[in-house]
N, C-alpha and C positions, 0 to 999 in steps of 0.2 A: 423666712420670706424665702429663703436659698433652696429650702427642700420643697417648695411649690416652683420654684423655676425649675430644678433638675427635674419634678414630674411632668413638667411642659417638653423637656429635653428629651425626655424617654417616650413621651407619647407622640412628640412629632416624627420620631424614627421608629416605632413598635407598629408592625404589619399587624391591619384587623384580624379579628379571629375569623373562621372561616364561616361562622353563623352570625356576624356583626358587620354592620358599617360605620361604626362610630366606637368612640372609645369612652369610658367613663371613669373616673378618677377621683375619689373621695379627697379633697385636701385637707378637710375639718369636718368632725361632725360635733355634735352637741347633745345632750341628753336629752332623753325624752322628758317634756313639759306636760303631757296628759294627765297624768297620774302624781303629778307633784305636788305637795303641800303649801311650796312657794313659789308656785308656777309665777304669779302674780309678781312677785318681789326680785324674779331674775330674769324672766322671759326679755322686757324691755333691754337692759342691760346687757344681755347674750346677745339678740342681733345688734345692738347698735356694734359690738365687739367683731360681729362677722361683716358687718357693712364696711366698719372700716378696715379690715382685714381684705376685702374684695375690692375696695379701693385703692390699696398699695398694690395689690396684685396687679390690679389695671395699668398703673402708673409705673410698673416696673416692667409689664411687657411693652408698655408704649415707647418706655426710654429703649429699651433694648430692639424694638422689630420697627418701631414708627406711630404713627397717628393710625387709626380704623381709616380704611379706606371701603367704600360701598364696592360691593363683588355682584354681576348679573350672577343667579344661582340654578335660573332654567336651564343651561346646560347640565348641569348635575341631576336636577329632576326628571329631564328627559331622557336620561341613560347616556348621554353622549359629552362627558366633560374633555376639557382639553386635557392634552397627554402631558 
């Protein structure tokens, strides 16, 4: 969990690349299941692990920054974001 929160800290201060307006960070990757002989045996368990990790990360972020609040994204869409 600490490595994911560290990645979040890094992304929050990292400038955007010249050709992008978003950051993409892989926090965890799974193996490819499409050609796997045991796909049906391991897919559901792996999905459950990812969902549990996601829920723990959501809780850690909520503990750190508070509950999510709705935001009007229209200024960002219209090209006039707040300073």
